[in-house]
VEXDREN-2710 file (C-alpha; in Angstrom, 1 decimal):
% VEXDREN-2710
k/r/px/py/pz
1/MET/-11.5/17.8/15.0
2/ASP/-10.7/18.1/18.7
3/ARG/-7.8/16.0/20.1
4/THR/-10.0/13.5/21.8
5/GLY/-11.6/12.6/18.5
6/LYS/-8.2/12.4/16.9
7/ILE/-7.0/10.0/19.5
8/ILE/-9.9/7.6/18.8
9/LEU/-9.5/8.0/15.0
10/VAL/-5.7/7.6/14.9
11/ALA/-5.8/4.7/17.3
12/SER/-8.3/3.0/15.0
13/VAL/-6.1/3.6/12.0
14/LEU/-3.0/2.3/13.8
15/LEU/-4.9/-0.8/14.9
16/LEU/-6.0/-1.6/11.3
17/LEU/-2.5/-1.0/9.8
18/GLY/-0.5/-2.3/12.7
19/ALA/-2.2/-5.6/13.3
20/PRO/-0.1/-7.6/10.8
21/VAL/3.1/-6.1/12.3
22/LEU/2.1/-7.0/15.8
23/GLN/1.1/-10.5/14.7
24/GLN/4.6/-11.0/13.3
25/MET/6.3/-9.6/16.4
26/LEU/4.1/-10.8/19.2
27/GLY/2.0/-13.6/17.8
28/PRO/2.7/-17.3/18.4
29/LYS/4.9/-18.9/15.9
30/ARG/3.3/-21.5/13.7
31/GLU/5.1/-24.8/13.8
32/PRO/6.2/-26.3/10.5
33/VAL/3.9/-29.0/9.2
34/PRO/5.9/-32.3/9.2
35/ASP/6.2/-33.8/5.7
36/PRO/8.1/-37.1/5.1
37/ALA/8.6/-36.2/1.4
38/LEU/10.4/-33.0/2.2
39/GLU/12.3/-34.6/5.0
40/GLN/13.5/-37.3/2.7
41/ASN/14.6/-34.7/0.1
42/ALA/16.4/-32.8/2.8
43/THR/18.5/-35.8/3.8
44/THR/19.6/-36.5/0.3
45/GLY/20.6/-32.9/-0.3
46/THR/18.2/-32.3/-3.1
47/ASN/14.7/-31.0/-3.6
48/THR/13.7/-33.9/-5.9
49/PRO/10.3/-35.3/-4.8
50/PRO/9.9/-39.1/-4.4
51/VAL/8.0/-40.7/-7.2
52/ILE/4.7/-42.4/-6.5
53/GLY/4.4/-46.0/-7.7
54/PRO/7.0/-48.4/-9.1
55/ALA/10.4/-47.1/-9.9
56/PRO/10.6/-45.5/-13.4
57/GLU/13.2/-46.3/-16.0
58/GLU/16.4/-44.2/-16.1
59/ASN/15.1/-42.3/-19.1
60/GLY/12.6/-40.5/-16.9
61/THR/9.3/-42.0/-18.3
62/ALA/6.5/-42.7/-15.9
63/THR/5.6/-46.2/-15.1
64/PRO/1.8/-47.1/-15.5
65/GLU/-0.2/-47.4/-12.4
66/THR/-3.5/-49.4/-11.9
67/PRO/-6.5/-47.2/-11.2
68/THR/-9.3/-47.8/-8.8
69/ASN/-12.6/-47.4/-10.7
70/ASN/-15.1/-47.4/-7.9
71/PRO/-16.8/-44.0/-7.6
72/THR/-17.1/-42.5/-4.1
73/ALA/-20.3/-41.4/-2.5
74/SER/-19.2/-37.9/-1.9
75/THR/-17.7/-37.0/-5.3
76/ASN/-18.9/-39.7/-7.7
77/ALA/-15.4/-39.9/-8.9
78/ALA/-12.7/-42.5/-8.5
79/PRO/-9.3/-41.8/-7.0
80/VAL/-6.4/-42.9/-9.1
81/THR/-4.1/-44.9/-6.8
82/PRO/-0.9/-46.9/-7.3
83/SER/-1.3/-50.7/-7.4
84/SER/1.3/-51.4/-4.7
85/PRO/2.9/-49.4/-1.8
86/ALA/5.6/-47.0/-2.8
87/VAL/9.1/-48.4/-2.5
88/PRO/12.4/-46.5/-2.4
89/GLU/13.5/-45.4/-5.8
90/PRO/16.8/-44.3/-7.3
91/VAL/17.3/-40.7/-8.2
92/VAL/15.4/-40.1/-11.5
93/LYS/17.2/-38.4/-14.3
94/GLU/15.6/-35.0/-14.9
95/THR/14.8/-33.7/-18.3
96/THR/14.3/-29.9/-18.8
97/ALA/13.3/-27.6/-21.6
98/THR/12.6/-23.9/-21.9
99/LEU/10.2/-21.6/-23.7
100/GLU/10.7/-17.8/-23.7
101/ASN/9.8/-14.4/-25.2
102/GLU/11.0/-10.9/-24.5
103/PHE/9.0/-10.8/-21.2
104/VAL/9.5/-14.2/-19.6
105/LYS/11.4/-17.5/-19.6
106/PHE/9.7/-20.7/-18.5
107/THR/11.8/-23.7/-17.5
108/PHE/10.0/-27.1/-17.6
109/THR/10.9/-30.2/-15.7
110/SER/9.9/-33.9/-16.2
111/ARG/9.8/-34.3/-12.5
112/GLY/6.2/-33.4/-11.8
113/GLY/5.5/-32.5/-15.4
114/GLY/5.3/-28.7/-15.0
115/VAL/7.1/-25.4/-14.8
116/LYS/10.1/-25.5/-12.6
117/LYS/11.1/-21.9/-12.8
118/VAL/9.8/-18.6/-14.2
119/GLU/12.2/-15.7/-15.0
120/LEU/10.7/-12.2/-15.5
121/LYS/13.1/-10.5/-17.8
122/GLN/11.7/-7.0/-17.4
123/PHE/12.2/-7.0/-13.7
124/PRO/15.7/-7.2/-12.0
125/LYS/15.9/-9.2/-8.9
126/GLU/17.6/-6.4/-7.1
127/ILE/17.3/-2.6/-7.3
128/GLY/20.0/0.0/-7.2
129/GLU/23.1/1.2/-9.0
130/GLU/25.3/-1.3/-7.2
131/VAL/23.3/-4.2/-8.6
132/ALA/22.8/-2.9/-12.1
133/ASN/23.7/-6.3/-13.5
134/ALA/21.3/-8.2/-11.3
135/GLY/19.5/-11.2/-12.9
136/PRO/15.8/-11.3/-13.4
137/VAL/13.1/-11.9/-10.8
138/GLU/12.7/-15.7/-10.4
139/MET/9.5/-17.3/-9.4
140/ASN/11.3/-20.5/-8.4
141/LEU/9.2/-23.3/-7.0
142/ASP/12.0/-25.8/-6.4
143/ARG/11.6/-25.5/-2.7
144/GLY/7.9/-26.3/-2.9
145/ARG/6.3/-29.6/-3.3
146/LEU/5.2/-29.6/-6.9
147/PRO/6.0/-27.6/-10.0
148/LEU/3.6/-25.1/-11.5
149/MET/1.0/-26.8/-13.8
150/ALA/1.7/-30.2/-12.4
151/PHE/-1.3/-32.5/-13.1
152/GLU/-1.8/-35.2/-10.5
153/PRO/-4.6/-37.7/-9.7
154/ARG/-6.6/-37.6/-6.6
155/THR/-5.2/-40.3/-4.3
156/ALA/-7.6/-40.0/-1.4
157/SER/-10.8/-42.1/-1.5
158/THR/-12.8/-38.9/-0.7
159/VAL/-11.8/-35.3/-0.5
160/ASP/-11.4/-34.4/3.1
161/THR/-12.7/-30.9/3.8
162/ASN/-11.5/-30.9/7.4
163/PRO/-9.4/-27.8/7.9
164/THR/-6.5/-29.8/9.3
165/ALA/-6.5/-32.5/6.6
166/ASP/-3.7/-33.2/4.2
167/ARG/-3.9/-32.4/0.5
168/PRO/-6.0/-34.9/-1.6
169/TYR/-3.2/-35.4/-4.2
170/PRO/0.4/-36.6/-4.0
171/ALA/2.9/-34.4/-2.2
172/ALA/5.5/-35.4/-4.7
173/GLY/5.1/-35.3/-8.5
174/SER/4.9/-38.1/-11.0
175/VAL/7.5/-38.4/-13.7
176/TYR/6.6/-37.4/-17.2
177/ASP/8.2/-38.0/-20.6
178/LEU/9.3/-34.6/-22.0
179/THR/9.8/-33.6/-25.7
180/HIS/10.6/-30.1/-26.9
181/THR/10.2/-28.3/-30.3
182/HIS/10.9/-24.7/-31.2
183/SER/7.3/-23.7/-30.4
184/ASN/6.1/-26.0/-27.6
185/VAL/6.9/-28.5/-24.8
186/VAL/5.0/-31.8/-24.7
187/MET/4.8/-34.0/-21.6
188/THR/3.2/-37.4/-21.3
189/ALA/2.5/-39.8/-18.4
190/THR/0.4/-42.8/-17.7
191/PHE/-1.7/-43.3/-14.5
192/GLY/-3.0/-46.9/-14.9
193/ASP/-5.4/-46.8/-17.9
194/TRP/-5.4/-43.0/-17.9
195/ASN/-3.0/-41.4/-20.4
196/VAL/-2.2/-37.7/-19.8
197/ARG/-0.7/-35.5/-22.5
198/LYS/0.2/-31.8/-21.8
199/VAL/1.2/-29.3/-24.5
200/PHE/2.7/-25.9/-23.4
201/THR/2.8/-23.1/-25.9
202/MET/4.0/-19.5/-25.5
203/ALA/1.3/-16.8/-25.7
204/ALA/1.3/-13.0/-25.3
205/ASP/3.5/-11.3/-22.7
206/TYR/3.6/-13.3/-19.5
207/GLN/1.0/-15.9/-20.6
208/LEU/1.4/-19.6/-21.3
209/GLN/-1.3/-21.7/-23.1
210/THR/-1.7/-25.2/-21.7
211/GLN/-3.7/-28.1/-23.2
212/VAL/-4.2/-31.2/-21.0
213/THR/-5.7/-34.2/-22.8
214/VAL/-6.8/-37.2/-20.7
215/SER/-7.5/-40.4/-22.7
216/ASN/-8.6/-44.0/-22.0
217/SER/-6.0/-46.4/-23.3
218/SER/-7.8/-49.5/-22.0
219/THR/-10.5/-51.8/-23.5
220/ASN/-12.9/-50.9/-20.7
221/SER/-14.9/-47.8/-19.9
222/LEU/-13.3/-45.7/-17.1
223/SER/-15.5/-44.0/-14.4
224/GLU/-15.3/-40.3/-13.7
225/ALA/-12.1/-39.3/-11.9
226/ASP/-10.6/-36.3/-10.2
227/PHE/-7.3/-34.8/-11.1
228/TYR/-5.6/-31.7/-9.6
229/LEU/-3.8/-28.9/-11.5
230/LEU/-1.2/-27.0/-9.5
231/THR/-1.9/-23.3/-10.1
232/GLY/0.8/-21.6/-8.0
233/THR/2.4/-21.2/-4.6
234/ALA/2.2/-18.1/-2.4
235/ILE/5.4/-17.8/-0.4
236/GLU/6.1/-15.8/2.7
237/PRO/8.6/-13.0/1.9
238/LEU/12.2/-14.0/2.5
239/ASN/13.1/-10.5/3.8
240/THR/11.8/-10.1/7.4
241/SER/12.4/-6.3/7.5
242/GLN/9.6/-5.3/5.1
243/MET/6.4/-4.6/6.9
244/MET/4.6/-4.5/3.5
245/GLY/5.7/-8.0/2.8
246/LEU/2.6/-9.4/4.5
247/ASN/0.8/-8.7/1.2
248/PHE/0.8/-12.3/-0.1
249/GLY/-1.9/-14.8/-0.4
250/THR/-4.3/-16.7/-2.7
251/MET/-7.6/-15.8/-4.3
252/TRP/-10.2/-17.4/-6.5
253/PHE/-13.3/-16.2/-8.4
254/ASP/-16.6/-18.1/-8.7
255/GLY/-18.2/-15.9/-11.4
256/ASP/-19.9/-13.5/-8.9
257/GLU/-17.3/-12.6/-6.3
258/GLU/-13.7/-13.2/-5.3
259/THR/-12.6/-15.1/-2.2
260/LYS/-9.3/-14.3/-0.5
261/VAL/-7.5/-17.1/1.4
262/ASP/-4.6/-15.7/3.3
263/GLN/-2.8/-15.7/6.7
264/GLY/-6.0/-14.6/8.5
265/TRP/-7.9/-17.6/7.4
266/PHE/-5.2/-20.1/8.3
267/ASP/-4.4/-18.5/11.7
268/ASN/-8.2/-18.5/12.5
269/LYS/-7.9/-16.0/15.4
270/PRO/-10.8/-15.0/17.6
271/LEU/-13.0/-12.3/16.1
272/GLY/-10.7/-12.5/13.0
273/CYS/-8.1/-10.2/14.6
274/MET/-4.5/-11.3/14.0
275/CYS/-3.4/-9.7/17.3
276/MET/-5.7/-11.8/19.4
277/PRO/-4.2/-14.7/21.4
278/GLY/-5.4/-18.3/20.9
279/GLY/-7.2/-19.5/17.9
280/ASP/-7.5/-22.8/16.1
281/PRO/-5.0/-22.8/13.2
282/ARG/-6.0/-24.4/9.9
283/ASN/-3.9/-25.7/7.1
284/ASN/-6.4/-27.0/4.5
285/TYR/-8.9/-24.9/2.5
286/VAL/-11.4/-26.6/0.1
287/ALA/-14.2/-24.8/-1.7
288/GLY/-16.0/-24.5/-5.0
289/GLN/-18.8/-26.3/-6.8
290/GLY/-17.9/-26.4/-10.4
291/ASN/-17.6/-22.7/-10.6
292/VAL/-13.9/-21.9/-10.4
293/GLU/-13.2/-19.2/-13.1
294/TRP/-9.7/-18.5/-12.0
295/LEU/-7.3/-19.3/-9.1
296/GLY/-4.2/-17.4/-8.3
297/ALA/-1.3/-17.1/-5.8
298/TYR/0.3/-13.7/-5.4
299/SER/3.2/-12.0/-3.7
300/ARG/3.4/-8.2/-3.2
301/PHE/4.2/-7.4/-6.9
302/PHE/3.9/-10.7/-8.8
303/LEU/1.4/-13.5/-9.2
304/GLN/0.8/-16.9/-10.7
305/ALA/-2.8/-17.5/-11.8
306/VAL/-4.6/-20.0/-14.0
307/ILE/-7.8/-19.3/-16.1
308/PRO/-9.6/-22.5/-17.3
309/THR/-11.7/-22.5/-20.5
310/GLU/-14.3/-24.6/-18.6
311/PRO/-14.8/-23.7/-14.9
312/GLY/-12.8/-25.8/-12.5
313/SER/-14.5/-28.2/-10.1
314/ALA/-13.1/-27.0/-6.8
315/VAL/-10.2/-25.1/-5.1
316/SER/-7.7/-26.6/-2.8
317/VAL/-5.2/-24.4/-0.8
318/HIS/-2.8/-26.2/1.5
319/GLU/-0.4/-24.6/4.0
320/PHE/3.1/-25.9/4.5
321/ARG/6.7/-24.8/5.1
322/LEU/9.3/-24.8/2.4
323/ASN/12.6/-26.6/2.7
324/PRO/15.2/-24.5/4.5
325/LEU/17.6/-22.5/2.5
326/SER/21.1/-24.0/2.0
327/ASP/23.9/-22.1/3.7
328/THR/25.0/-20.7/0.3
329/GLU/21.5/-19.5/-0.5
330/ALA/21.0/-17.9/3.0
331/VAL/24.3/-15.9/2.6
332/ALA/23.3/-14.8/-0.8
333/ALA/19.8/-13.7/0.4
334/GLY/21.3/-11.3/3.0
335/LYS/21.1/-10.7/6.7
336/LYS/17.5/-10.5/7.6
337/VAL/16.2/-13.8/6.1
338/LYS/13.2/-15.7/7.3
339/ASN/14.2/-19.3/6.7
340/ASN/11.7/-22.2/6.5
341/GLN/9.1/-19.9/5.0
342/MET/5.4/-20.5/5.1
343/ALA/3.8/-21.3/1.8
344/TRP/0.3/-21.9/0.4
345/GLU/0.0/-24.3/-2.4
346/THR/-3.0/-23.8/-4.7
347/ALA/-4.6/-26.5/-6.9
348/MET/-7.7/-26.6/-9.1
349/SER/-9.7/-29.8/-9.0
350/ILE/-10.5/-31.1/-12.5
351/LYS/-13.3/-33.6/-13.0
352/VAL/-12.5/-36.0/-15.9
353/PRO/-15.8/-37.5/-17.2
354/SER/-16.4/-41.2/-17.8
355/LEU/-14.5/-42.2/-21.0
356/ALA/-15.2/-45.1/-23.3
357/PRO/-12.2/-47.1/-24.7
358/GLY/-10.1/-45.0/-27.1
359/THR/-11.8/-41.7/-26.2
360/GLU/-10.3/-38.5/-24.7
361/LYS/-11.2/-35.2/-23.0
362/THR/-9.1/-32.0/-23.5
363/PHE/-8.9/-29.2/-21.0
364/SER/-7.4/-25.8/-21.9
365/TYR/-5.8/-23.2/-19.5
366/THR/-4.2/-19.9/-19.6
367/LEU/-1.3/-19.5/-17.1
368/TYR/-0.3/-16.0/-16.2
369/THR/3.0/-15.5/-14.3
370/GLY/4.0/-11.9/-14.2
371/PRO/3.6/-8.5/-12.5
372/ARG/0.4/-7.3/-10.8
373/GLU/-0.3/-4.6/-13.3
374/TYR/-3.9/-3.4/-13.2
375/ASP/-4.3/-2.6/-16.9
376/ARG/-2.7/-5.8/-18.0
377/LEU/-4.9/-7.9/-15.7
378/LYS/-7.9/-6.0/-16.8
379/ALA/-7.2/-6.7/-20.4
380/ILE/-6.7/-10.5/-19.7
381/GLY/-10.0/-10.6/-17.9
382/ALA/-11.8/-8.9/-20.8
383/ALA/-10.3/-11.4/-23.2
384/ASN/-11.6/-14.3/-21.1
385/GLY/-15.2/-13.3/-20.8
386/GLY/-14.9/-10.4/-18.4
387/ASN/-14.0/-12.6/-15.5
388/GLN/-12.8/-9.8/-13.2
389/PHE/-9.2/-11.0/-13.4
390/HIS/-8.0/-7.5/-12.1
391/LEU/-9.4/-8.4/-8.7
392/LEU/-6.1/-10.1/-8.1
393/MET/-4.7/-6.6/-7.4
394/ASP/-6.3/-7.1/-4.0
395/PHE/-7.3/-3.5/-3.6
396/GLY/-10.1/-4.6/-1.2
397/LYS/-13.9/-4.5/-1.3
398/TRP/-14.4/-1.3/0.7
399/PHE/-11.9/1.1/-0.8
400/GLY/-10.9/-0.7/-3.9
401/TRP/-12.6/1.9/-6.1
402/VAL/-10.5/4.6/-4.5
403/ALA/-7.3/2.7/-5.0
404/GLU/-8.2/2.0/-8.6
405/GLY/-8.9/5.7/-9.3
406/LEU/-5.7/6.9/-7.6
407/LEU/-3.7/4.3/-9.6
408/ARG/-5.3/5.5/-12.9
409/LEU/-4.6/9.1/-12.0
410/MET/-1.0/8.3/-11.1
411/LYS/-0.4/6.4/-14.4
412/TRP/-2.0/9.2/-16.4
413/MET/0.4/11.8/-14.8
414/GLU/3.6/9.7/-14.8
415/PRO/4.5/10.3/-18.5
416/HIS/4.4/14.0/-18.1
417/LEU/6.5/14.2/-14.9
418/GLY/9.9/12.9/-15.9
419/PHE/11.6/16.3/-16.1
420/LEU/13.4/15.9/-12.7
421/LYS/15.0/12.5/-13.4
422/SER/18.5/14.0/-13.6
423/LEU/17.9/15.0/-9.9
424/LYS/17.0/11.5/-9.0
425/ILE/13.3/12.4/-8.6
426/SER/11.4/9.8/-10.7
427/SER/8.1/10.6/-12.4
428/TRP/6.4/8.2/-10.1
429/ALA/7.7/10.1/-7.0
430/LEU/6.4/13.3/-8.5
431/SER/3.1/11.6/-9.2
432/ILE/2.7/10.8/-5.5
433/ILE/3.5/14.4/-4.6
434/VAL/1.2/15.9/-7.2
435/ILE/-1.7/13.6/-6.3
436/THR/-1.3/14.4/-2.6
437/LEU/-1.4/18.1/-3.5
438/VAL/-4.5/17.6/-5.6
439/ILE/-6.3/15.7/-2.8
440/LYS/-5.3/18.4/-0.4
441/LEU/-6.7/21.1/-2.6
442/ILE/-10.0/19.2/-3.1
443/PHE/-10.5/19.0/0.7
444/TRP/-9.1/22.4/1.4
445/PRO/-12.4/24.2/1.9
446/ILE/-13.7/21.6/4.4
447/THR/-10.5/21.3/6.3
448/ALA/-10.1/25.1/6.3
449/LYS/-13.5/25.5/7.9
450/SER/-12.6/22.9/10.6
451/THR/-9.2/24.6/11.2
452/ARG/-10.9/28.0/11.5
453/ALA/-13.4/26.6/14.0
454/MET/-10.6/25.1/16.1
455/LYS/-8.7/28.4/16.2
456/LYS/-11.9/30.2/17.3
457/MET/-12.3/27.5/20.0
458/ALA/-8.7/28.2/21.1
459/GLN/-9.6/31.8/21.8
460/VAL/-12.4/30.7/24.0
461/ASN/-10.1/28.1/25.7
462/ALA/-7.6/30.8/26.6
463/LYS/-10.3/32.7/28.6
464/MET/-12.0/29.5/29.9
465/MET/-9.1/27.3/30.9
466/PRO/-8.2/29.1/34.1
467/GLU/-11.7/28.3/35.4
468/ILE/-11.5/24.7/34.1
469/THR/-8.2/24.2/35.8
470/LYS/-9.6/25.4/39.1
471/ILE/-12.6/23.1/38.8
472/ARG/-10.4/20.1/38.1
473/GLU/-8.2/20.8/41.1
474/LYS/-11.1/21.6/43.4
475/TYR/-13.3/18.5/42.5
476/LYS/-10.5/16.1/41.6
477/ASN/-12.0/13.5/43.9
478/ASP/-15.6/14.0/42.8
479/TYR/-15.9/13.4/39.1
480/GLN/-19.7/13.8/39.1
481/LYS/-19.6/17.3/40.5
482/MET/-16.5/18.1/38.4
483/ASN/-18.4/17.3/35.2
484/MET/-21.4/19.3/36.4
485/LYS/-19.3/22.4/37.1
486/MET/-17.5/22.1/33.8
487/MET/-20.7/21.9/31.9
488/GLU/-21.8/25.1/33.7
489/THR/-18.6/26.7/32.6
490/TYR/-19.1/25.6/29.0
491/GLN/-22.6/27.0/29.1
492/LYS/-21.3/30.3/30.5
493/TYR/-18.9/30.7/27.6
494/GLY/-21.4/29.4/25.0
495/VAL/-19.4/26.3/24.3
496/ASN/-21.1/23.0/23.3
497/PRO/-18.5/20.2/23.7
498/LEU/-20.6/17.9/21.5
499/SER/-20.4/20.4/18.6
500/GLN/-16.7/19.6/18.4
501/ILE/-17.6/16.2/17.0
502/GLY/-18.4/17.9/13.7
503/GLY/-14.7/18.8/13.5
504/CYS/-14.0/15.1/12.8
505/LEU/-15.8/15.3/9.5
506/PRO/-12.9/16.4/7.3
507/MET/-10.7/13.6/8.6
508/VAL/-13.5/11.0/8.3
509/ILE/-14.1/12.0/4.7
510/GLN/-10.4/11.5/3.9
511/ILE/-10.2/8.0/5.4
512/PRO/-11.3/6.3/2.2
513/VAL/-8.6/8.3/0.3
514/PHE/-5.9/7.3/2.8
515/PHE/-6.8/3.6/2.8
516/GLY/-7.1/3.7/-1.0
517/PHE/-3.6/5.3/-1.2
518/PHE/-2.2/2.8/1.3
519/THR/-3.6/-0.2/-0.6
520/MET/-2.6/1.1/-4.0
521/LEU/1.0/1.9/-3.0
522/ARG/1.3/-1.5/-1.3
523/SER/1.0/-3.4/-4.5
524/ALA/1.9/-0.9/-7.3
525/VAL/4.7/-2.6/-9.1
526/GLU/5.3/0.7/-11.0
527/LEU/7.0/2.0/-7.8
528/ARG/9.6/-0.8/-7.9
529/GLY/12.9/0.8/-8.8
530/SER/11.6/4.4/-8.9
531/GLU/13.9/6.9/-7.2
532/PHE/13.3/9.8/-4.9
533/LEU/16.6/11.7/-4.1
534/TRP/18.3/9.3/-1.6
535/ALA/15.6/6.6/-1.9
536/ALA/16.7/4.2/-4.6
537/ASP/13.4/2.3/-4.5
538/LEU/10.0/3.8/-3.6
539/SER/8.6/0.3/-3.0
540/ALA/11.1/-0.4/-0.2
541/PRO/12.4/1.5/2.9
542/ASP/14.8/4.3/2.1
543/THR/17.7/3.0/4.2
544/ILE/20.8/5.1/3.7
545/ALA/23.0/3.3/6.3
546/GLU/23.1/0.9/9.2
547/ILE/24.4/1.4/12.7
548/ALA/25.1/-1.8/14.5
549/GLY/22.7/-3.6/12.1
550/PHE/19.9/-1.1/12.6
551/PRO/18.7/0.6/9.4
552/ILE/18.6/4.4/9.2
553/ASN/15.4/5.3/7.3
554/ILE/15.0/9.0/6.6
555/LEU/11.4/9.4/5.3
556/PRO/9.7/7.8/8.4
557/LEU/11.7/10.2/10.6
558/LEU/10.7/13.1/8.5
559/MET/7.1/11.9/8.6
560/THR/7.2/11.7/12.4
561/GLY/8.8/15.1/12.7
562/THR/6.2/16.8/10.6
563/MET/3.5/15.0/12.5
564/PHE/4.8/16.4/15.8
565/LEU/4.9/19.9/14.3
566/GLN/1.4/19.5/12.9
567/MET/-0.1/18.4/16.3
568/LYS/1.7/21.1/18.1
569/LEU/-0.1/23.7/15.9
570/GLN/-3.5/22.1/16.9
571/PRO/-5.1/23.7/20.0
572/ALA/-6.1/21.4/22.8
573/ALA/-9.7/20.7/23.5
574/PRO/-11.0/22.2/26.8
575/ASN/-12.3/18.8/28.0
576/MET/-9.0/16.9/27.4
577/ASP/-7.4/15.7/30.6
578/PRO/-3.6/15.5/31.0
579/THR/-3.5/11.8/30.2
580/GLN/-5.2/12.4/26.9
581/GLN/-2.8/15.2/26.2
582/ALA/0.2/13.0/26.8
583/ILE/-1.2/10.3/24.5
584/MET/-1.8/12.8/21.8
585/LYS/1.7/14.3/22.3
586/TYR/3.5/11.1/21.7
587/MET/1.1/9.6/19.2
588/PRO/3.7/10.2/16.3
589/LEU/6.1/7.8/18.0
590/MET/3.5/5.0/17.5
591/PHE/3.4/5.9/13.8
592/VAL/7.2/5.7/13.4
593/PHE/7.1/2.3/15.1
594/PHE/4.5/0.9/12.6
595/PHE/5.8/2.6/9.5
596/TYR/9.6/2.6/10.0
597/SER/10.0/-0.4/7.6
598/ALA/7.2/0.7/5.3
599/SER/7.7/1.5/1.7
600/SER/9.3/4.9/1.1
601/GLY/6.5/5.7/-1.3
602/LEU/3.9/5.5/1.4
603/CYS/6.1/7.6/3.8
604/LEU/6.6/10.2/1.1
605/TYR/2.8/10.5/0.7
606/TRP/2.3/10.9/4.4
607/THR/5.2/13.4/4.8
608/VAL/3.9/15.6/2.0
609/GLN/0.4/15.4/3.4
610/ASN/1.7/16.6/6.8
611/VAL/3.7/19.4/5.3
612/LEU/0.6/20.6/3.3
613/SER/-1.5/20.4/6.5
614/ILE/1.0/22.5/8.4
615/ILE/1.0/25.1/5.6
616/GLN/-2.8/25.2/5.6
617/THR/-3.0/25.6/9.4
618/LYS/-0.6/28.5/9.2
619/MET/-2.5/30.1/6.3
620/THR/-5.9/29.7/7.8
621/LYS/-6.9/32.8/9.8
622/VAL/-9.9/33.4/12.0
623/ASP/-12.5/35.5/10.2
624/PRO/-12.1/39.1/11.6
625/ASP/-15.7/40.0/10.8
626/GLU/-17.8/41.0/13.7
627/ASP/-20.3/38.3/13.0
628/ASN/-17.7/35.6/13.2
629/LYS/-16.1/36.7/16.5
630/VAL/-16.4/34.4/19.5
631/GLU/-19.0/35.8/21.9
632/VAL/-18.3/35.4/25.6
633/ILE/-21.6/35.1/27.3
634/PRO/-21.9/36.5/30.8
635/PRO/-23.2/34.3/33.6
636/GLY/-27.0/33.8/33.6
637/LYS/-27.4/35.0/30.0
638/LYS/-28.4/32.4/27.3
639/PRO/-26.7/32.3/23.9
640/LYS/-28.5/34.1/21.1
641/THR/-30.5/32.0/18.8
642/THR/-31.2/32.7/15.1
END
């Protein structure tokens, strides 16, 4: 590929990869969404949500509320509303319980009737020898509005689908009675004449089985009503130094395809580009028509997702900001902390049918709160009717098949590459290196042909450039004549500038592989805690020290250095002007800007790729055979045709 083509191609790649970074740095800051419930909690120094309805008793049981049984025109379901305006309540005593296995520990709360905290025992919160005794990763929702698996009635008369509307269910959870046995946790609450009973039972690995039974305790039939099940909260990363931290969002599946709802949807920028100014921000997403097969909220490595036995009625995703960290929490979190984080709360609408007196309806759900491991998610999907649960890996629709293949190959290699662990080179690091080598060998014949053609062109350029330079100088004020004279010179030497476009083919072919690798490494939890020499964690930047608060990351610098050397070995195209040459010369500096805080695993891949390209360029020689020599055509003579 000639350098002009490379400028276009590299700039396109940088635009695609760097858009989220530019958005964080240059984009307008979203203002927090005011919320009286959160403000009230902040003033009392707790995160306890106010309780809707009359004040409950001190033992934490919910007080019955009077429902409204008139169906609405838009949903044919009645909202369940309190009989009187909310009044200030005393602090309600919280009852908690836990269920756990070797993988996960769930902490339940009576406030909101759901999961207050999830601890992933297999994954330490911090990586490195200095934090060897770090506690487990916590998926702690205390700073959110509602606990995981809270079950709340629809309080709005209709579901407002306006993108700036509020959520259609209470912002603060109701209080449940909680009882605990050795094998399950049971919660009960009353909403008017609706009785709700939830039973939580541990299942395999990171799964929790949940049964929700809604019954009619009155002497009258109750009309159809809507409830909402809280399925998880996607939270903006706390550490602002990680470029890859933008990989968080929500996703749901309708039986045919997945729909991703993330920062791009909420920012609503012109042309869908996060770098564009303006836009009409949104904070409320509503979709689904009785076809919700699963709904999840994910961070870079972990996710919370719910699979219903019967498809859910609709999806609700609401954007808000969490309560600020306390001073103690902020200090514990480290220096580069993004306080007042953005969060997206997901809920599944559940349509409870009309019930005669004394009858009930039971809904069953599987909750998964654990790592985004492809094989594990694939198995869960297969066990639930093949519902494509693995799409929560978010590999993307275009290059997802490449990312999946690369991940499978890396996982197949990993058990066989642990022989350098004593040198602090993990099997996952070696897998990245070996896969990069394999990819390079596969594309070697194509790239070698392109490299050979460029070297031949360099020979022609050496003879032609003096004339090109004179033409540029002589006709610098007449671009039309300059181009005409340059075309005459190209014809004289038998050069067709358009033929250089074919040199782009090797790089174009490798674009799916690059994006597949980028996507796979972005969310591969297997890299978390894997070492490579000085890099203690391939999923994070390889910072070895800080100077005045600025991190020193080695692999991005090595990547940039090898990129400079690689470009230096590439001959310049004859039609490249000085401005283009300057852009190409300093292009690696743009890469170090975008990738300086990227994961060391991605920088390792790119550095190895650059080194192999340098080796190939040095090894590739111009064919010495007479038939392959460059022919310089005298003026007036046409090139030979075959």
